[in-house]
C-alpha positions as CSV (number, residue, x, y, z in Angstrom):
1,M,-47.0,93.8,0.2
2,E,-47.2,93.6,4.0
3,Y,-44.7,91.4,5.9
4,P,-45.9,90.8,9.4
5,S,-42.6,89.7,10.8
6,L,-40.7,92.8,9.7
7,L,-41.9,95.3,12.3
8,P,-41.3,93.1,15.4
9,R,-37.9,92.1,14.0
10,F,-36.9,95.7,13.4
11,L,-38.0,96.7,16.9
12,K,-36.0,93.9,18.4
13,Y,-32.9,94.9,16.4
14,V,-33.0,98.6,17.3
15,K,-33.1,97.9,21.0
16,I,-29.7,96.3,20.8
17,N,-26.8,98.7,21.1
18,S,-24.4,98.0,18.3
19,R,-22.6,101.4,18.0
20,S,-19.1,101.3,16.5
21,D,-16.2,103.2,17.9
22,E,-13.7,105.1,15.7
23,H,-11.2,105.3,18.5
24,A,-11.0,101.5,19.1
25,D,-7.8,99.5,18.4
26,R,-9.7,96.3,17.5
27,F,-11.8,95.0,14.6
28,P,-14.7,95.0,14.7
29,S,-14.4,98.1,16.7
30,T,-16.8,97.0,19.5
31,Q,-17.8,93.7,21.0
32,R,-21.4,94.9,21.0
33,E,-21.4,94.9,17.2
34,V,-20.4,91.2,17.2
35,D,-23.0,90.4,19.9
36,Y,-25.7,91.9,17.7
37,Q,-24.4,90.0,14.6
38,M,-24.7,86.8,16.6
39,V,-28.4,87.6,17.1
40,I,-28.8,87.9,13.4
41,M,-26.8,84.8,12.7
42,K,-28.8,82.7,15.1
43,E,-32.0,83.9,13.4
44,L,-30.7,83.0,9.9
45,E,-29.8,79.5,11.1
46,E,-33.3,79.1,12.6
47,L,-34.9,80.2,9.4
48,G,-33.0,77.5,7.5
49,L,-30.5,79.4,5.4
50,S,-27.5,77.6,4.0
51,D,-23.8,78.2,4.7
52,V,-24.5,80.5,7.6
53,H,-21.2,81.5,9.2
54,Y,-19.2,84.3,10.7
55,N,-16.1,85.3,8.8
56,E,-13.7,86.5,11.5
57,K,-11.3,88.1,9.1
58,A,-14.1,90.2,7.6
59,G,-16.1,90.5,10.8
60,T,-19.1,89.6,8.7
61,V,-22.0,87.2,9.0
62,I,-22.6,85.5,5.7
63,A,-25.5,83.3,4.6
64,E,-26.9,81.8,1.4
65,I,-30.4,81.4,-0.1
66,P,-29.9,78.5,-2.4
67,S,-31.0,78.6,-6.0
68,N,-34.3,76.9,-6.8
69,V,-33.9,76.9,-10.6
70,D,-32.1,74.5,-12.9
71,W,-30.3,77.0,-15.0
72,D,-27.2,79.1,-14.3
73,V,-27.9,82.5,-12.7
74,P,-25.2,85.0,-11.7
75,V,-24.8,84.9,-8.0
76,M,-26.3,88.2,-6.5
77,G,-25.5,89.5,-3.1
78,F,-27.2,91.9,-0.7
79,L,-25.4,93.6,2.2
80,A,-26.4,95.6,5.3
81,H,-24.3,97.0,8.1
82,C,-24.7,96.2,11.8
83,D,-23.2,99.2,13.5
84,T,-24.9,102.5,14.3
85,A,-23.5,106.0,14.2
86,D,-21.8,108.1,16.9
87,F,-24.9,109.2,18.8
88,N,-26.3,107.8,22.0
89,S,-27.6,104.3,21.2
90,E,-28.1,102.9,24.7
91,N,-31.6,102.1,25.8
92,V,-33.3,102.9,22.5
93,K,-37.1,103.1,23.0
94,P,-38.8,103.1,19.6
95,Q,-42.2,104.7,19.3
96,I,-44.8,104.1,16.7
97,T,-47.2,106.6,15.2
98,E,-49.8,104.9,13.1
99,N,-51.8,106.5,10.4
100,Y,-49.8,109.7,10.5
101,D,-51.8,112.7,9.4
102,G,-48.9,114.3,7.4
103,E,-49.2,117.6,9.3
104,S,-48.8,117.2,13.0
105,K,-45.6,117.4,15.0
106,I,-44.6,114.1,16.6
107,Q,-43.2,114.5,20.1
108,L,-40.2,112.3,20.8
109,G,-40.9,110.6,24.1
110,D,-41.3,113.0,26.9
111,T,-38.6,115.3,25.6
112,E,-38.8,118.8,24.2
113,F,-37.9,117.4,20.8
114,Y,-40.4,116.9,17.9
115,L,-40.5,115.6,14.4
116,D,-41.9,118.7,12.8
117,P,-43.0,118.6,9.1
118,A,-42.1,122.3,8.9
119,V,-38.5,121.3,9.7
120,F,-38.5,117.9,8.1
121,P,-40.8,118.2,5.0
122,N,-40.3,114.6,3.9
123,L,-42.8,113.7,6.7
124,K,-45.6,115.1,4.6
125,K,-45.0,112.3,2.0
126,Y,-46.0,109.7,4.5
127,K,-49.6,110.7,5.3
128,G,-51.6,107.7,6.3
129,Q,-48.5,105.6,7.0
130,T,-46.7,104.3,10.1
131,I,-43.8,106.4,11.4
132,I,-41.2,104.7,13.7
133,S,-39.0,107.1,15.7
134,A,-37.1,107.1,18.9
135,S,-37.7,108.7,22.3
136,G,-35.6,111.9,21.9
137,D,-32.6,110.8,23.9
138,T,-31.1,108.3,21.4
139,L,-30.9,107.7,17.7
140,L,-33.3,105.1,16.3
141,G,-30.7,102.9,14.6
142,G,-32.6,102.5,11.4
143,D,-29.3,103.2,9.7
144,D,-28.9,100.4,9.0
145,K,-31.1,98.1,11.1
146,C,-33.8,98.9,8.5
147,G,-31.5,97.0,6.0
148,D,-30.7,94.3,8.5
149,A,-34.4,93.6,9.2
150,E,-35.3,93.8,5.5
151,L,-32.7,91.3,4.4
152,V,-33.7,88.7,7.1
153,T,-37.4,89.2,6.2
154,F,-36.6,88.9,2.5
155,A,-34.7,85.6,3.1
156,E,-37.6,84.3,5.3
157,Y,-40.1,85.1,2.6
158,L,-38.2,83.4,-0.3
159,L,-37.7,80.3,1.8
160,Q,-41.4,80.2,2.5
161,H,-42.4,80.8,-1.1
162,P,-40.5,78.4,-3.4
163,E,-42.8,79.4,-6.3
164,I,-40.7,82.5,-6.6
165,K,-37.9,81.5,-8.9
166,H,-34.4,82.8,-8.2
167,G,-30.7,82.0,-8.4
168,T,-28.2,81.7,-5.5
169,I,-28.3,84.8,-3.3
170,R,-25.7,85.7,-0.8
171,L,-26.3,87.8,2.3
172,G,-23.8,89.8,4.3
173,F,-24.1,91.6,7.6
174,T,-21.0,93.8,8.0
175,P,-19.4,95.9,10.8
176,D,-18.0,99.4,11.2
177,E,-19.6,101.0,8.2
178,E,-20.2,104.2,10.1
179,I,-16.5,104.7,10.9
180,G,-15.5,103.8,7.3
181,T,-13.3,100.8,8.1
182,G,-15.5,97.7,7.8
183,A,-15.3,97.3,4.0
184,Q,-11.5,97.3,4.1
185,H,-11.6,93.8,5.7
186,F,-14.4,92.4,3.5
187,D,-13.7,88.9,2.1
188,V,-15.0,89.1,-1.5
189,A,-14.0,85.5,-2.3
190,D,-15.8,84.1,0.7
191,F,-18.9,86.2,-0.1
192,G,-18.9,84.6,-3.5
193,A,-21.2,87.0,-5.4
194,K,-20.6,88.3,-8.9
195,F,-22.2,91.6,-7.9
196,A,-24.1,93.0,-4.9
197,Y,-26.1,95.8,-3.5
198,T,-25.9,97.5,-0.1
199,V,-29.4,98.1,1.4
200,D,-28.6,101.3,3.3
201,G,-30.4,104.2,1.6
202,E,-33.1,106.7,2.1
203,G,-36.8,106.7,1.1
204,P,-38.4,104.6,-1.7
205,G,-37.1,105.4,-5.2
206,K,-33.5,106.3,-4.1
207,L,-30.8,104.4,-6.1
208,D,-27.2,105.3,-5.4
209,W,-24.4,104.5,-7.7
210,G,-22.4,107.7,-7.5
211,T,-20.6,108.9,-4.3
212,F,-18.0,111.4,-3.3
213,S,-14.3,110.6,-3.6
214,A,-12.8,111.1,-0.2
215,A,-9.6,111.7,1.7
216,Q,-8.8,112.6,5.3
217,F,-5.9,114.4,6.9
218,E,-4.5,115.5,10.2
219,L,-2.2,118.3,11.3
220,D,0.0,118.2,14.3
221,I,1.5,121.6,15.1
222,Q,4.4,122.2,17.4
223,G,4.5,125.7,18.9
224,V,7.0,127.6,21.0
225,N,5.5,128.4,24.4
226,V,7.3,131.1,26.5
227,H,6.0,133.5,29.1
228,P,3.7,136.1,27.6
229,A,5.7,138.9,29.2
230,V,8.7,138.1,27.0
231,A,6.8,136.4,24.1
232,K,7.6,139.0,21.4
233,G,9.6,137.5,18.6
234,Q,9.8,134.2,20.4
235,M,6.3,132.6,21.0
236,I,4.7,130.6,18.2
237,N,1.2,129.9,19.3
238,A,0.2,126.5,17.9
239,I,-3.5,127.4,18.1
240,Q,-2.9,130.5,16.0
241,V,-1.0,128.5,13.4
242,G,-4.0,126.2,13.2
243,I,-6.3,129.2,12.8
244,D,-4.0,130.5,10.0
245,F,-4.3,127.1,8.2
246,Q,-8.1,127.0,8.5
247,N,-8.3,130.6,7.2
248,A,-6.2,129.8,4.2
249,L,-8.7,127.2,3.0
250,P,-11.6,128.4,0.7
251,Q,-14.1,129.7,3.2
252,D,-17.2,128.9,1.0
253,Q,-16.2,125.3,0.4
254,V,-17.5,123.8,3.7
255,P,-20.4,121.4,4.2
256,E,-22.8,124.1,5.5
257,K,-22.3,126.2,2.3
258,T,-22.3,123.5,-0.4
259,D,-24.8,121.1,-1.9
260,G,-25.4,119.1,-5.1
261,R,-22.1,118.2,-6.8
262,Q,-20.0,120.7,-4.8
263,G,-17.1,119.4,-2.8
264,F,-15.7,120.7,0.5
265,F,-13.1,120.8,3.3
266,H,-14.6,119.9,6.7
267,L,-12.8,120.6,10.0
268,M,-14.0,117.9,12.4
269,D,-11.7,118.4,15.3
270,F,-9.5,121.2,16.6
271,S,-7.8,120.9,20.0
272,G,-4.6,122.2,21.5
273,T,-2.6,124.6,23.6
274,V,0.0,127.3,22.8
275,D,2.6,124.5,22.8
276,N,0.9,122.1,20.4
277,A,-2.4,121.7,18.5
278,H,-4.1,119.0,16.5
279,L,-6.6,119.4,13.6
280,A,-8.5,116.7,11.8
281,Y,-10.3,117.2,8.4
282,I,-12.1,115.3,5.7
283,I,-12.0,116.3,2.0
284,R,-14.8,115.5,-0.4
285,D,-15.1,115.9,-4.2
286,F,-17.1,114.0,-6.8
287,E,-14.3,114.2,-9.3
288,R,-11.0,112.3,-8.8
289,D,-9.1,115.2,-10.3
290,G,-10.9,117.6,-7.9
291,L,-9.9,115.4,-4.9
292,E,-6.3,115.6,-6.0
293,S,-6.4,119.4,-6.4
294,R,-7.8,119.7,-2.9
295,K,-5.1,117.5,-1.5
296,D,-2.5,119.6,-3.4
297,L,-3.9,122.8,-1.9
298,V,-3.6,121.4,1.6
299,K,0.0,120.4,1.0
300,Q,0.8,123.9,-0.4
301,I,-0.7,125.7,2.6
302,V,1.3,123.5,5.0
303,A,4.5,124.2,3.0
304,D,3.8,128.0,3.1
305,L,3.1,128.0,6.8
306,N,6.2,126.0,7.6
307,K,8.2,128.5,5.6
308,K,6.6,131.4,7.5
309,Y,7.1,129.9,10.9
310,G,10.4,128.1,10.2
311,G,11.3,124.4,10.2
312,D,9.0,121.4,9.9
313,R,6.6,122.9,12.5
314,I,3.4,121.5,10.9
315,K,3.4,117.7,10.3
316,L,0.8,116.5,7.8
317,K,-0.7,113.0,7.6
318,M,-3.1,112.4,4.7
319,W,-4.7,109.4,3.2
320,D,-7.4,108.4,0.7
321,Q,-10.6,106.8,2.1
322,Y,-12.7,105.9,-1.0
323,Y,-13.4,106.9,-4.6
324,N,-16.5,107.7,-6.5
325,M,-18.0,104.3,-7.4
326,A,-19.7,105.8,-10.5
327,D,-16.4,105.7,-12.3
328,E,-16.3,101.9,-12.0
329,L,-20.0,101.1,-12.0
330,A,-20.3,102.8,-15.4
331,K,-18.7,99.6,-16.7
332,H,-21.5,97.5,-15.1
333,M,-24.7,99.3,-16.0
334,E,-26.6,96.1,-16.3
335,I,-26.8,95.9,-12.5
336,I,-28.1,99.4,-12.3
337,D,-30.7,98.5,-14.9
338,L,-31.7,95.5,-12.9
339,A,-32.4,97.7,-9.9
340,R,-34.2,100.3,-12.0
341,D,-36.5,97.7,-13.5
342,A,-37.3,96.3,-10.1
343,Y,-38.1,99.7,-8.8
344,R,-40.5,100.4,-11.7
345,A,-42.1,96.9,-11.3
346,C,-42.8,97.8,-7.7
347,G,-44.6,101.0,-8.6
348,M,-41.8,103.6,-8.3
349,T,-41.9,105.5,-11.6
350,E,-39.6,108.3,-10.3
351,I,-36.2,107.1,-9.5
352,N,-33.8,109.4,-7.7
353,E,-30.2,108.7,-8.8
354,D,-28.6,111.8,-7.5
355,P,-25.1,111.0,-6.3
356,V,-24.6,110.5,-2.6
357,R,-22.9,113.4,-0.7
358,G,-21.0,110.8,1.2
359,G,-19.9,107.2,0.7
360,T,-21.2,103.7,1.2
361,D,-19.4,100.4,1.8
362,G,-20.0,99.9,-1.9
363,S,-17.6,102.7,-2.6
364,Q,-14.8,100.5,-1.4
365,L,-16.2,97.1,-2.4
366,T,-16.7,98.2,-6.0
367,Y,-13.0,98.9,-6.3
368,M,-12.3,95.5,-4.6
369,G,-13.9,93.7,-7.5
370,L,-17.5,93.5,-6.2
371,P,-19.6,96.0,-8.1
372,C,-22.0,97.3,-5.4
373,P,-24.6,100.1,-5.8
374,N,-26.9,101.1,-2.9
375,L,-30.6,100.5,-2.6
376,F,-33.1,102.4,-0.4
377,A,-33.9,101.0,3.0
378,G,-36.4,103.7,4.2
379,E,-34.0,105.6,6.5
380,E,-34.7,109.2,7.2
381,N,-32.8,111.9,9.2
382,M,-30.0,109.4,10.0
383,H,-27.4,109.8,12.8
384,G,-29.3,111.6,15.5
385,R,-32.3,112.0,17.7
386,F,-34.6,113.0,14.8
387,E,-34.0,109.7,12.9
388,Y,-37.2,107.9,11.8
389,T,-38.3,105.3,9.3
390,V,-41.6,104.4,7.7
391,L,-43.0,100.8,7.9
392,E,-44.5,101.0,4.4
393,S,-41.1,102.1,3.0
394,M,-39.5,99.0,4.6
395,W,-42.1,96.8,3.1
396,K,-41.4,98.3,-0.3
397,A,-37.7,97.6,0.1
398,V,-38.5,93.9,0.7
399,D,-40.7,94.0,-2.4
400,V,-37.8,95.3,-4.4
401,L,-35.4,92.6,-3.2
402,I,-37.8,89.9,-4.2
403,K,-38.4,91.4,-7.6
404,M,-34.7,91.8,-8.2
405,S,-34.2,88.2,-7.4
406,E,-36.9,87.2,-9.9
407,L,-35.6,89.4,-12.6
408,N,-32.0,88.2,-12.2
409,A,-33.2,84.6,-12.8
410,E,-35.4,85.5,-15.7
411,R,-32.7,87.4,-17.5
412,A,-30.3,84.5,-17.1
413,K,-32.8,82.1,-18.7
414,K,-33.1,84.1,-21.9
């Protein structure tokens, strides 16, 4: 079904800079996120949703679509995040390519960058459809402003069509998903849903209920800096110690050499001098035991290097980020089945349930007592200048939200 308000709403949203900041010492991490959330909140109020409010503790805009049936229906929630990733998001200029031919390169603004189906083969699937991209200097922001626009459009449609029967539906617009901290503050009790879905996935048919388990660690290395002329037997080069650590990790277990269900160690930052150096890593594994084994390996390498160089020269700080939500969602397969049935009812016979090589807010929320798989939103090539979305994919996402609402009410009546 076509939803005329969806495209102008999406274009309005992506032009608002709401990028989060992992280095900030506040929550939400940027005021621009909050400013953007207030735009959404005002729109929800104008549409006539109930219980529209901003939960300061959670940094979340919450709203309700009231039930229009006279029987008890489990309260269902839908969530989308309001921040964008760490790529230029100032002065986003979305461009629209209608009736895409499925073969041509799409130039991004006046830059030397193109969306090329030879490089991005998913483009070929969208022949005859409307491609929305950015101008080559910024990301688009479809991750997750696709989800934001879809949720608001979904709410608008249900309120305008009372003949569609549904139970109470709670909506949440959250901050700081891209830096992994937003869900930590989420207020499950205030949200008030029995189960929920993040709307933050890829193309039509993608259903995510398995993710990596994740940890992060940092190394701070103290060297011994003396004049190179007299360095023999005295200098300990902190940079070299960091190199030694990196070389002691499995060299084939890095993002650029793994796929499928293979985990990895990922060096994200390495800075320093002879005197001191700092390294930052993330660890990913689909199995909880695998994550623990990787953490143990890091600890052992640190211990070995400290023994080699003497003293507590390398200081390790390590913490868990999230766990594979499949381990918990396996206890709630009825909500996976609800999504599957809605997908099929909306014409998607092939459902891609491959686990996410990453995480979602649902990874944390599921372990906080809110079972929360992830639905597709139509996002492609997220987190950079080559990001795009497809209007028809976004329409299909709204179709699915509507059908899930109907099916949830129908099942409760039986």
